[in-house]
C-alpha positions in Angstrom: 88.1 137.0 113.4 90.5 136.7 116.3 87.8 136.8 119.0 85.8 134.1 117.3 88.9 131.9 116.9 89.8 132.6 120.5 86.3 131.6 121.7 86.5 128.4 119.6 89.9 127.5 121.1 88.6 128.1 124.7 85.6 125.9 124.0 87.7 123.1 122.6 90.1 123.4 125.6 87.2 123.2 128.1 85.8 120.1 126.3 89.2 118.5 126.3 89.6 118.7 130.1 87.2 115.9 131.0 88.5 113.8 128.1 92.0 114.1 129.5 90.9 113.1 133.0 89.0 110.1 131.6 92.1 109.0 129.6 94.3 109.3 132.6 92.0 107.3 134.9 91.3 104.6 132.3 95.0 104.2 131.5 96.1 104.2 135.1 93.7 101.5 136.3 93.8 99.4 133.1 97.6 99.1 133.3 97.4 97.9 136.8 95.0 95.1 135.8 97.8 93.6 133.5 99.5 90.5 134.9 103.0 90.9 136.4 104.5 92.6 139.4 106.9 95.4 138.7 108.4 95.1 142.2 109.3 91.5 141.5 111.0 92.6 138.2 113.0 95.3 140.0 113.9 93.0 142.9 115.6 90.5 140.6 115.6 86.8 140.8 114.4 85.0 144.0 114.1 88.1 146.2 113.4 87.7 149.9 109.9 88.8 151.1 111.4 91.6 153.2 113.3 93.0 150.2 110.2 92.7 148.0 108.1 94.6 150.5 110.8 97.3 150.7 110.7 97.8 146.9 106.9 98.0 146.9 107.0 100.6 149.7 109.7 102.6 148.0 107.7 103.0 144.8 104.3 103.2 146.5 103.1 99.9 145.1 101.9 98.7 148.5 99.2 101.3 148.5 95.6 100.7 147.1 95.2 101.6 143.5 92.9 104.6 144.2 95.5 106.1 146.6 98.2 105.6 143.9 95.9 107.3 141.4 95.2 110.3 143.7 98.9 110.7 144.4 99.8 110.5 140.7 97.1 112.9 139.7 98.2 115.5 142.3 101.8 115.3 141.0 100.8 115.3 137.4 99.0 118.6 137.9 102.4 120.1 138.7 104.1 118.5 135.7 105.6 115.6 137.8 104.7 112.3 136.1 106.8 110.4 138.7 110.0 108.4 138.4 110.6 105.5 135.9 110.8 102.3 137.8 113.4 100.8 135.5 115.6 103.8 134.5 115.3 105.7 137.8 114.9 108.9 135.8 111.9 111.3 135.9 109.2 110.1 133.5 108.9 113.4 131.7 112.7 113.5 131.1 112.6 110.0 129.5 109.6 111.0 127.4 111.2 114.2 126.1 114.3 112.2 125.2 112.3 110.0 122.9 109.7 112.4 121.7 111.8 114.2 119.0 112.4 111.0 117.2 108.7 110.2 117.0 107.9 113.8 115.9 110.5 113.5 113.1 109.0 110.2 112.0 105.3 111.0 112.2 105.7 114.6 111.0 107.6 113.6 107.9 105.1 110.8 107.2 102.2 113.2 107.6 103.6 115.9 105.3 104.5 113.4 102.6 101.2 111.5 102.9 99.2 114.8 102.9 100.9 116.1 99.8 100.6 112.9 97.8 97.1 112.1 99.1 95.8 115.5 98.1 97.3 115.3 94.7 95.9 111.8 94.1 92.5 112.8 95.5 92.3 115.8 93.2 93.5 113.9 90.2 90.9 111.2 90.9 88.1 113.8 91.3 89.1 115.6 88.1 88.8 112.3 86.2 85.8 110.9 88.1 84.5 107.8 86.4 87.6 107.2 84.3 90.0 104.3 84.4 92.5 106.5 86.3 89.9 107.2 88.9 89.1 103.5 89.3 92.8 102.7 89.6 93.5 105.3 92.2 90.4 104.3 94.2 91.3 100.6 94.1 94.9 101.4 95.1 93.6 103.5 98.0 91.4 100.7 99.2 94.3 98.2 99.1 96.6 100.6 100.9 94.0 101.2 103.6 93.5 97.5 104.1 97.2 96.6 104.5 98.5 96.2 108.1 101.4 98.4 109.0 103.6 95.6 110.5 103.2 93.5 107.3 104.1 96.5 105.0 107.1 97.2 107.1 108.4 93.7 107.0 107.8 93.4 103.3 109.8 96.6 102.7 112.6 95.3 104.8 112.7 92.0 102.9 112.7 93.8 99.6 114.9 96.9 100.0 117.1 95.9 102.9 117.6 92.1 102.6 117.2 91.3 98.9 118.4 94.5 97.3 120.5 95.9 100.1 119.6 99.4 99.2 118.4 100.7 102.6 119.1 100.0 106.2 116.7 97.5 108.0 116.4 99.5 111.2 117.7 102.1 113.6 117.9 105.8 113.3 121.6 106.2 112.6 124.4 103.9 111.4 125.6 101.6 114.2 129.2 101.5 112.9 129.6 105.2 112.1 129.5 108.5 114.1 128.6 111.3 111.7 128.3 115.0 112.3 126.9 117.9 110.4 125.3 117.4 107.1 126.5 113.8 106.9 124.5 113.0 110.1 121.4 114.5 108.5 121.9 112.3 105.4 122.4 109.3 107.6 119.1 109.9 109.5 117.2 110.6 106.3 118.6 107.4 104.8 117.3 105.4 107.8 113.9 107.2 107.7 112.9 106.0 104.2 111.4 102.7 105.0 109.6 103.6 108.3 108.2 106.8 106.8 107.0 104.9 103.8 105.3 102.3 106.0 103.7 104.9 108.2 102.5 107.1 105.3 100.7 104.3 103.4 97.6 104.3 105.6 97.3 108.0 106.0 97.9 108.7 102.3 95.1 106.4 101.3 92.7 108.0 103.8 93.5 111.5 102.6 93.1 110.5 99.0 89.7 108.9 99.5 88.2 111.7 101.5 89.7 114.5 99.3 88.3 112.8 96.2 84.8 112.5 97.7 84.9 116.2 98.9 86.2 117.5 95.6 83.7 115.5 93.5 80.9 117.1 95.6 82.5 120.5 95.2 82.9 120.2 91.5 79.1 119.7 91.1 78.3 123.0 92.9 76.9 126.1 91.1 79.9 128.3 91.8 82.1 125.9 89.8 79.7 126.2 86.8 79.8 130.0 87.2 83.6 130.0 87.3 83.8 127.8 84.2 81.2 130.0 82.4 83.4 133.1 83.1 86.3 131.3 81.3 88.4 130.2 84.3 90.9 127.5 83.4 90.3 123.9 84.6 93.3 124.1 86.9 92.1 127.3 88.5 88.6 125.9 89.0 90.1 122.7 90.5 92.4 124.4 93.1 91.1 127.9 93.6 87.4 127.0 93.9 86.8 123.2 94.4 89.8 122.4 96.6 89.4 125.6 98.7 86.0 124.2 99.8 87.1 120.6 100.0 90.2 121.5 102.1 88.0 121.6 105.3 87.4 117.9 104.9 91.1 117.2 104.2 92.3 119.1 107.2 89.7 117.4 109.4 90.8 113.9 108.2 94.5 114.8 108.8 93.7 115.9 112.4 91.5 112.9 113.2 94.0 110.4 111.7 96.9 111.8 113.7 95.9 109.6 116.6 96.0 106.6 114.3 99.4 107.6 113.0 100.7 107.9 116.5 99.3 104.4 117.3 100.8 103.1 114.1 104.1 104.6 115.0 104.3 102.1 117.9 104.3 99.2 115.5 106.5 100.8 113.0 109.1 101.8 115.6 109.2 98.3 116.9 109.6 96.8 113.5 112.4 99.2 112.5 114.0 99.7 115.9 113.3 103.4 115.8 114.1 105.0 119.2 110.9 106.9 119.7 107.8 106.9 121.9 106.6 103.7 120.3 109.6 101.8 121.3 109.3 103.4 124.7 105.8 102.0 125.1 106.9 98.5 124.2 109.8 98.6 126.7 107.6 100.0 129.5 105.0 97.3 128.9 107.7 94.6 128.9 109.2 95.9 132.1 105.9 96.6 133.8 107.1 100.2 134.3 103.7 101.6 135.5 104.9 105.1 136.0 106.6 105.4 132.6 103.7 103.7 130.8 101.1 105.9 132.4 103.1 109.1 131.7 103.7 108.1 128.1 100.0 107.4 127.6 99.0 110.6 129.2 101.6 112.6 127.2 100.5 111.0 123.9 96.8 111.7 124.6 97.6 115.3 125.3 99.5 115.6 122.0 96.6 114.1 120.1 94.1 116.4 121.7 96.3 119.5 120.9 96.6 118.4 117.3 92.9 118.0 117.0 92.4 121.4 118.5 94.8 122.9 116.0 92.9 121.0 113.2 89.6 122.6 114.4 91.1 126.0 114.4 92.5 125.4 110.9 89.0 124.4 109.7 87.6 127.5 111.3 90.1 129.7 109.4 89.1 128.0 106.1 85.4 128.1 106.7 84.0 131.1 108.6 80.7 129.2 109.4 82.6 127.0 111.9 83.6 130.0 114.0 80.0 130.6 115.2 
C-alpha cells in the first residue's frame, strides 16, 4: 500500500508545481495592475520627487514588472518572500505571526462543520423522502445561499449587541490579560461567533453531498446482503453505507478548504480576527505588494497541500484510487 500511496503523492506534487507557478505569476502581475503607488504611501504626504524616486529604488519599484517578478521568484525559491513595505519585517515572519490564528479559526470551523454535516447528511439519507429529509435539505439550501458577511453581522447584532452574551470581535479581551486555562477560555469565548459564521457554508455543503452519496450507497446490493444477514440498521448505515460514501465527503472537505480560507478573509474582517484574512485586507489597503504577493502564495500552497492530503485520504479509503 505504501508504494502506491507514495506514487500518488509524487504525481500530485508534480502536477501541483505548474499550478503554483501560475498562481504566483497571476497574483504578482494582477496586484501591480491595481491603482495606487506604494512608494507614495511610504513617502508620506507631499514627498519631493527626489525622495519618491529614492523610495522606489530602495524597494525595487523602479524596475520593470518582469524584472521584479524574476527577482521575486529567485528569492522565493530560497524561502525569501521579500520584506514588507509597511512593517519593514520579512514577509514570511509576518505571515507566520498571523497564520496560527487563521489555522485555529478555520480548523475549528472545519471540524465542527464536518461532524455536524456528516450527521445531518446521514440522518437525511436514512429518512430519504420523509419530512425530516425535506427539512434538512431545505435548511442546507438556505445555509448554502447565505453570504458570510451577512451571517456574521446578524450574529453580532443578535448575540453581541441585543443579548450581550458574546463578544463582537477580537481574539482576546481588550481589557484583560489572562494566562493559562483562563486564556484558553477567553479565546474560545471569542471564537464562537466567527466559527459559527464560517462553519455554516461548509456544513451545508458536507450535509448535501454526504446525503447524496449515502442515498446512492444504501441502494447497493451489499447493503441488501448486510440487511439480509441480520445486521442492524445503524451498522448498515455507518459500517457499510458511510464507509463507501466517505470518499465523497473527504473530497468535498478538501475541495471546500479553499472556499473556507477565502471566507475567512471576510469573517476575520467582520470580527476583527488577527489572522491571514485581516493581513490580506491591510496589505491591500496599504498597497504592500511584497506582503500581499507572499500571503497569496503562502495561502495557495496551503490549499494545494490540503488537497493533496485529501487525495491521499481518499486513496486510503478506496484502493481503486491508488492505481
